[in-house]
C-alpha positions in Angstrom: 10.3 30.0 23.2 11.9 31.8 20.3 15.2 30.0 21.0 13.4 26.6 21.0 11.9 27.2 17.6 15.2 28.5 16.3 16.8 25.2 17.0 14.2 23.3 15.0 15.4 21.8 11.7 14.2 23.7 8.6 11.8 20.9 7.6 9.9 21.0 11.0 7.4 23.9 10.4 6.2 22.7 7.1 6.0 19.1 8.3 4.0 20.2 11.3 1.5 22.0 9.1 1.1 18.9 6.9 0.7 16.6 9.9 -2.0 18.9 11.4 -3.9 19.0 8.1 -3.7 15.2 8.0 -5.7 15.1 11.3 -8.5 17.3 10.0 -10.7 14.3 9.0 -10.3 13.0 12.6 -11.5 16.2 14.1 -14.5 16.2 11.7 -15.3 12.7 12.8 -15.2 13.6 16.5 -17.7 16.4 15.8 -20.0 14.1 13.8 -19.9 11.4 16.5 -20.6 13.7 19.4 -24.3 13.0 19.1 -23.8 9.2 19.4 -24.1 7.8 22.9 -23.8 4.0 22.4 -20.2 2.8 22.0 -20.5 -1.0 21.9 -23.2 -3.6 21.6 -23.2 -7.2 20.5 -23.1 -6.4 16.9 -20.3 -3.9 17.3 -18.2 -6.5 19.1 -18.8 -9.0 16.3 -17.7 -6.3 13.8 -14.6 -5.6 15.9 -13.7 -9.4 16.1 -14.1 -9.8 12.3 -11.9 -6.8 11.6 -9.1 -7.9 14.0 -9.1 -11.4 12.7 -9.0 -10.3 9.1 -6.1 -7.9 9.9 -4.1 -10.5 11.9 -4.5 -13.3 9.4 -3.7 -11.1 6.5 -0.5 -9.7 8.1 0.7 -13.2 9.1 -0.1 -14.6 5.6 1.6 -11.7 3.9 4.7 -12.1 6.0 4.8 -15.9 5.5 4.6 -15.4 1.7 6.4 -12.0 1.3 9.6 -12.7 3.3 10.5 -15.9 1.4 9.7 -14.3 -1.9 12.0 -11.3 -0.9 14.8 -13.7 -0.2 14.1 -15.5 -3.5 14.1 -12.3 -5.6 17.1 -10.7 -3.8 19.5 -13.6 -3.5 18.5 -16.6 -5.5 19.8 -16.8 -9.1 16.8 -18.0 -11.1 16.4 -18.1 -14.9 14.6 -14.9 -16.0 15.1 -13.4 -12.6 13.8 -10.0 -13.5 10.6 -11.5 -14.9 10.0 -13.4 -11.6 10.3 -10.1 -9.7 7.8 -8.4 -12.0 5.3 -11.3 -11.8 5.5 -11.6 -8.0 5.0 -7.8 -7.6 2.2 -7.7 -10.2 -0.6 -8.2 -7.7 0.0 -4.6 -6.7 -1.4 -3.7 -10.1 -4.7 -5.4 -9.3 -7.0 -3.8 -6.8 -8.1 -6.2 -4.1 -11.8 -5.6 -4.9 -11.2 -6.8 -8.5 -9.6 -10.0 -7.1 -12.5 -10.4 -4.7 -15.0 -9.8 -7.5 -13.4 -12.3 -9.9 -12.7 -15.0 -7.2 -16.2 -14.7 -5.9 -17.6 -15.1 -9.5 -15.2 -18.0 -10.2 -15.8 -20.2 -7.2 -18.9 -21.6 -5.6 -22.0 -23.1 -7.1 -22.7 -21.7 -10.6 -19.3 -20.1 -10.7 -17.2 -19.7 -13.8 -15.0 -22.7 -13.0 -18.0 -25.0 -12.6 -19.6 -23.6 -15.7 -16.6 -24.2 -17.9 -14.8 -27.2 -16.4 -17.8 -28.9 -14.7 -15.9 -29.1 -11.4 -17.8 -28.1 -8.2 -15.8 -25.6 -6.3 -16.2 -24.3 -2.7 -17.6 -20.8 -2.2 -15.2 -18.0 -1.8 -16.7 -15.7 0.8 -16.8 -14.8 4.5 -13.6 -14.5 6.6 -11.7 -17.2 4.8 -12.5 -15.8 1.4 -11.6 -12.2 2.5 -8.4 -13.3 4.1 -7.2 -15.2 1.0 -8.0 -12.2 -1.2 -6.3 -9.7 1.1 -3.1 -11.9 1.4 -2.9 -12.4 -2.4 -3.0 -8.6 -3.1 -1.0 -7.3 -0.1 2.0 -9.6 0.3 4.0 -7.5 -2.3 4.2 -4.7 0.3 6.1 -7.1 2.6 8.1 -8.5 -0.3 9.3 -5.2 -1.7 10.2 -3.5 1.6 12.0 -6.6 2.9 13.8 -7.0 -0.5 15.0 -3.4 -0.3 16.5 -4.1 3.1 18.1 -7.4 2.0 19.8 -5.7 -1.0 21.6 -3.3 1.4 23.2 -6.0 3.5 26.8 -7.1 3.5 27.2 -10.9 2.8 30.4 -11.1 4.9 28.5 -12.1 8.0 26.6 -14.8 6.2 29.9 -16.2 4.8 31.4 -16.1 8.3 28.4 -18.0 9.7 28.8 -20.6 6.9 32.5 -21.1 7.8 31.5 -21.7 11.4 29.3 -24.7 10.3 25.9 -23.1 10.0 23.7 -24.3 7.1 22.4 -21.7 4.6 18.9 -21.9 6.0 20.2 -21.3 9.6 22.4 -18.5 8.4 19.5 -16.7 6.8 17.3 -17.2 9.9 19.8 -16.2 12.5 22.0 -13.6 10.7 20.0 -12.1 7.8 16.4 -11.9 9.0 17.2 -10.1 12.3 18.9 -7.4 10.3 15.9 -6.7 8.1 13.2 -6.6 10.8 12.6 -2.9 10.0 11.8 -3.7 6.4 9.5 -6.6 7.4 7.8 -4.3 10.0 7.3 -1.5 7.5 5.7 -4.0 5.1 3.5 -5.5 7.8 2.4 -2.0 8.8 1.3 -1.2 5.3 -0.5 -4.5 5.0 -2.3 -4.0 8.4 -3.4 -0.4 7.4 -4.4 -1.5 3.9 -6.5 -4.3 5.4 -8.2 -2.1 8.0 -9.1 0.5 5.3 -10.2 -1.9 2.6 -13.9 -1.6 1.8 -14.5 -3.6 -1.5 -13.2 -7.0 -0.4 -15.2 -7.3 2.8 -18.3 -6.0 1.0 -18.0 -8.5 -1.8 -17.2 -11.3 0.5 -20.1 -10.4 2.8 -17.9 -10.0 5.9 -19.1 -7.5 8.4 -16.0 -5.4 9.1 -15.8 -1.8 10.2 -15.6 -0.5 6.6 -18.6 -2.5 5.4 -20.8 -1.6 8.4 -19.8 2.1 8.1 -20.9 2.1 4.5 -24.2 0.5 5.5 -24.8 3.1 8.2 -23.9 5.9 5.8 -26.4 4.7 3.3 -29.0 4.4 6.0 -28.3 8.1 7.0 -26.8 7.0 10.3 -24.0 9.5 10.0 -23.3 9.7 13.7 -23.1 6.0 14.1 -20.8 5.8 11.1 -18.5 8.4 12.6 -18.4 6.5 15.9 -17.5 3.3 14.2 -14.8 5.2 12.3 -13.3 6.5 15.5 -13.2 3.0 16.9 -11.4 1.9 13.8 -8.9 4.7 14.2 -8.1 3.4 17.7 -7.0 0.1 16.1 -4.9 2.1 13.6 -3.2 3.9 16.4 -2.3 0.7 18.1 -0.8 -0.7 15.0 1.3 2.4 14.5 2.5 2.2 18.1 3.5 -1.5 17.8 5.4 -0.8 14.6 7.3 2.1 16.3 8.6 -0.3 18.9 10.5 -2.3 16.2 14.0 -1.0 15.5 16.5 -2.4 13.0 20.2 -1.9 12.6 21.7 0.5 10.0 24.7 -0.5 8.1 26.7 0.3 5.0 25.9 -1.7 1.8 28.5 -4.4 1.2 29.1 -7.4 -1.1 25.9 -8.9 -2.4 24.9 -12.4 -1.3 24.3 -14.8 -4.2 22.7 -18.2 -3.9 22.9 -20.7 -6.9 20.2 -23.4 -6.5 20.4 -26.8 -8.2 18.1 -27.5 -11.2 15.7 -29.6 -9.1 15.6 -26.8 -6.5 14.7 -24.3 -9.2 11.9 -26.5 -10.3 10.5 -26.8 -6.7 10.7 -23.0 -6.3 8.8 -22.4 -9.5 6.1 -25.0 -8.5 5.9 -23.3 -5.1 5.1 -19.8 -6.3 2.9 -20.9 -9.2 -0.3 -21.2 -7.1 0.1 -17.7 -5.8 0.5 -16.3 -9.4 -2.4 -18.4 -10.7 -4.9 -17.2 -8.1 -3.7 -13.5 -7.9 -3.1 -12.9 -11.6 -4.1 -15.6 -14.1 -7.6 -16.3 -12.7 -8.8 -12.7 -12.6 -7.5 -12.0 -16.1 -9.1 -15.2 -17.4 -12.4 -14.3 -15.8 -12.3 -10.9 -17.4 -11.4 -12.5 -20.7 -14.4 -14.8 -20.5 -16.7 -11.9 -19.7 -15.3 -9.8 -22.6 -15.8 -12.5 -25.1 -19.3 -13.2 -23.8 -20.6 -9.6 -23.3 -18.3 -7.2 -25.1 -17.7 -3.6 -24.1 -21.2 -2.7 -23.0 -21.6 1.0 -22.2 -18.0 1.7 -21.4 -16.4 5.0 -22.4 -12.6 5.8 -22.6 -13.2 9.0 -20.6 -13.5 6.9 -17.5 -9.8 5.8 -18.0 -8.7 9.4 -18.5 -10.5 10.6 -15.4 -8.8 7.8 -13.3 -5.3 8.6 -14.6 -5.7 12.4 -14.4 -6.8 12.4 -10.8 -4.3 9.8 -9.7 -1.4 11.7 -11.4 -2.2 14.9 -9.6 -2.4 13.1 -6.3 0.9 11.4 -6.9 2.7 14.8 -7.6 1.2 16.6 -4.6 1.8 13.7 -2.3 5.6 13.5 -3.1 6.0 17.3 -2.8 4.4 17.1 0.7 6.3 13.9 1.6 9.8 15.4 1.3 9.6 17.8 4.3 7.8 15.1 6.4 10.3 12.4 5.7 13.3 14.7 6.4 11.7 15.9 9.6 11.2 12.3 10.7 15.0 11.7 10.2 15.9 14.9 12.0 14.5 14.0 15.4 11.8 12.7 17.7 9.4 15.5 17.1 9.7 14.9 13.4 8.9 11.2 13.8 5.8 12.2 15.7 4.7 14.4 12.8 5.3 11.4 10.5 3.1 9.2 12.6 0.3 11.7 12.5 0.2 11.5 8.7 -0.2 7.7 8.9 -3.7 8.0 10.2 -5.0 8.9 6.8 -3.9 5.5 5.4 -6.0 3.8 8.0 -9.1 5.9 7.5 -11.5 4.0 5.2 -12.2 5.8 2.0 -15.9 6.0 2.8 -15.0 7.7 6.1 -12.6 10.1 4.5 -15.3 10.9 2.0 -17.8 11.6 4.7 -15.4 13.9 6.5 -14.5 15.8 3.4 -18.0 16.1 2.2 -18.8 17.9 5.4 -15.7 20.1 4.8 -16.9 20.8 1.3 -20.3 21.9 2.6 -18.6 24.4 4.8 -16.4 25.6 1.9 -18.7 25.6 -1.1 -16.0 26.5 -3.6 -14.5 23.0 -2.9 -17.7 20.9 -2.9 -17.8 18.3 -5.6 -14.6 19.5 -7.3 -11.6 17.5 -8.6 -9.5 19.4 -6.1 -11.3 18.0 -3.1 -11.0 14.5 -4.6 -7.3 14.9 -5.0 -7.1 16.2 -1.4 -8.7 12.9 -0.3 -6.2 10.9 -2.3 -3.3 12.8 -0.9 -4.5 12.5 2.8 -5.1 8.8 2.4 -1.9 7.8 0.6 0.7 10.3 1.8 2.3 7.7 4.1 3.3 5.7 1.0 5.3 8.6 -0.4 6.7 9.5 3.0 7.9 5.9 3.7 9.6 5.7 0.3 11.3 9.0 0.5 12.4 8.4 4.1 13.9 5.0 3.4 16.0 6.5 0.6 17.1 9.5 2.6 18.1 7.3 5.5 20.5 5.4 3.3 22.4 8.5 2.2 26.0 9.1 3.5 25.9 12.0 6.0 29.4 12.9 5.1 28.2 14.2 1.7 26.1 16.9 3.4 28.9 17.7 5.9 31.3 18.1 3.0 28.9 20.5 1.3 28.6 22.5 4.5 32.4 22.7 4.9 32.6 24.1 1.4 30.3 27.0 2.4 26.9 25.7 1.4 24.0 26.8 3.6 21.7 24.1 5.0 19.1 24.9 2.3 21.7 24.8 -0.5 23.1 21.5 0.8 19.6 20.1 0.8 18.8 21.3 -2.7 22.1 20.4 -4.3 23.0 17.1 -2.4 20.1 15.6 -0.5 17.2 16.2 -2.8 18.9 14.9 -6.0 20.0 11.7 -4.2 16.4 11.0 -3.0 14.8 11.3 -6.5 14.5 7.5 -6.8 12.6 7.3 -3.6 10.4 10.1 -4.7 9.6 8.3 -8.0 8.9 5.1 -6.2 6.6 6.9 -3.7 4.8 8.7 -6.5 4.2 5.3 -8.3 2.8 3.8 -5.1 0.4 6.8 -4.6 -0.6 6.5 -8.2 -1.4 2.8 -7.9 -3.5 3.3 -4.8 -5.3 6.4 -6.1 -6.2 4.5 -9.3 -8.0 1.8 -7.2 -9.6 4.0 -4.6 -13.3 3.4 -4.7 -15.6 4.7 -1.9 -13.9 8.2 -1.6 -14.2 8.6 -5.4 -17.9 7.6 -5.3 -18.6 10.3 -2.7 -16.3 13.2 -3.7 -16.0 13.0 -7.5 -17.6 15.9 -9.4 -21.0 15.4 -10.9 -20.6 13.1 -14.0 -17.0 12.3 -13.1 -17.0 8.5 -13.7 -13.7 6.6 -13.1 -12.7 3.0 -13.9 -13.3 2.1 -10.2 -16.7 3.7 -9.9 -18.0 2.4 -13.2 -16.8 -1.2 -12.2 -18.6 -0.9 -8.9 -21.8 0.3 -10.4 -22.0 -2.6 -12.9 -21.2 -5.0 -10.0 -24.1 -3.5 -7.9 -26.4 -3.8 -10.9 -25.4 -7.5 -11.4 -24.0 -6.9 -15.0 -20.8 -8.8 -14.3 -19.8 -9.0 -17.9 -19.6 -5.2 -18.3 -16.8 -5.2 -15.7 -14.3 -6.7 -18.2 -13.2 -3.5 -19.9 -12.9 -1.2 -16.8 -11.3 -4.1 -14.9 -8.7 -4.8 -17.6 -7.9 -1.2 -18.1 -7.6 -0.6 -14.4 -5.1 -3.4 -14.2 -3.2 -2.1 -17.3 -2.9 1.5 -16.1 -1.9 0.4 -12.6 0.7 -1.9 -14.1 2.4 1.1 -15.8 2.9 2.7 -12.4 4.2 -0.5 -11.0 6.7 -0.8 -13.9 7.9 2.7 -13.2 8.5 1.8 -9.5 10.4 -1.3 -10.4 12.5 0.5 -13.0 13.6 2.9 -10.3 14.4 0.0 -8.0 16.4 -1.7 -10.8 18.6 1.4 -11.2 19.2 1.6 -7.4 20.1 -2.1 -7.4 22.6 -1.6 -10.2 24.2 1.3 -8.3 24.6 -0.9 -5.2 26.2 -3.6 -7.3 28.6 -1.2 -8.9 29.6 0.3 -5.6 30.3 -3.0 -4.0 32.3 -4.7 -6.8 35.5 -2.8 -7.6 
């Protein structure tokens, strides 16, 4: 036994502890659900069907939109190319429940569009409305992960296919896309887990998914039934993780960058094609908030709400990246490490309301943690740790192993090689992972409602309270600030990606 543990990579012990801690909420849920006997009834089957349909439609829609946009932003030379990337990634800076809130208010009878333009619009609710909203605000996950894979490919195979008579479209389909399956699958996994865990959009769109029904059960003091529904949801999360693990992509060295120069009329068609996505995802929500701000003003908003959001999110981002480093390197080191990584992914699939329920119970057992900022940060880290792990791992996997071997040959110990070679070269992935955690923690709603200290109001919780009260106009200030502060984190992530892209270009063009 001692020899077996001695052969473990240095990152394994810490990664194992982190993975086991990530499963604590699941153990709490099992204990809470032990009193519930009934597993399924007709209503539960309807909830299951709605949840699966929303997940499948959202993933398909995100892939259909995200992959072409990844090809566009990676290869196609458009005017103001960098601006297009920022605009197409901007929906990450808008929480999906804000999009659902504004689209719900804009469409339908008596909506803002009908009030201003006099045009009757169909209602935006139910499965169709929830699917549209989730696609609009989750496709950037697929776009960015696929784009990162595309930028690392060598264009020589595409050029060879073109010389053999293949058209550009066929070359992209048969040569490029099979080589970025891992990036597409990683984005699809994030979209699926994000959809399963989202609470605000189904609640606003009045679609009975697991998260909405769990929230209803919790408010009705049906804690055991809520825990049972949560465990059923986790089974779906486990299935998604298993399917993603079956997808394997090829690893290759970066090469010469592929460049596509479209004709002027093709550029116009591309711009017209992406405009509806940007109008619905960005322009319409901001316009609705602008109308409400002009009509109702600031209301009872206080700037302390913005500080509370940024403070808690920043702490979560720092702790998540620190914990992600050993987990990511353990996943690269071997099969056991990959299992530990998979264990941490369960937190991202646990709805915020369920994570809050589990950690409230933990807080009651440990009174020094109950209703503290520390417990809220723990919830954020457990939920969004996979975002940091995935970013750090994707960066670490692209490192040249010969650099570490050279350091070892020069007398460096494994720890010294990690600290002086591996860690500095994964800083960009750490920054990107921290930005993603910051973005998601800023928009986290149900866990913040349950775990925040007494009087600790954030942008998300204040916006939700004015929504429940029916004072839509008062949502303008917190909504706009939430978008602005999330946009700062998105800008940080994209700036790190820009430096990485520059380095790839420099290394591939002598």
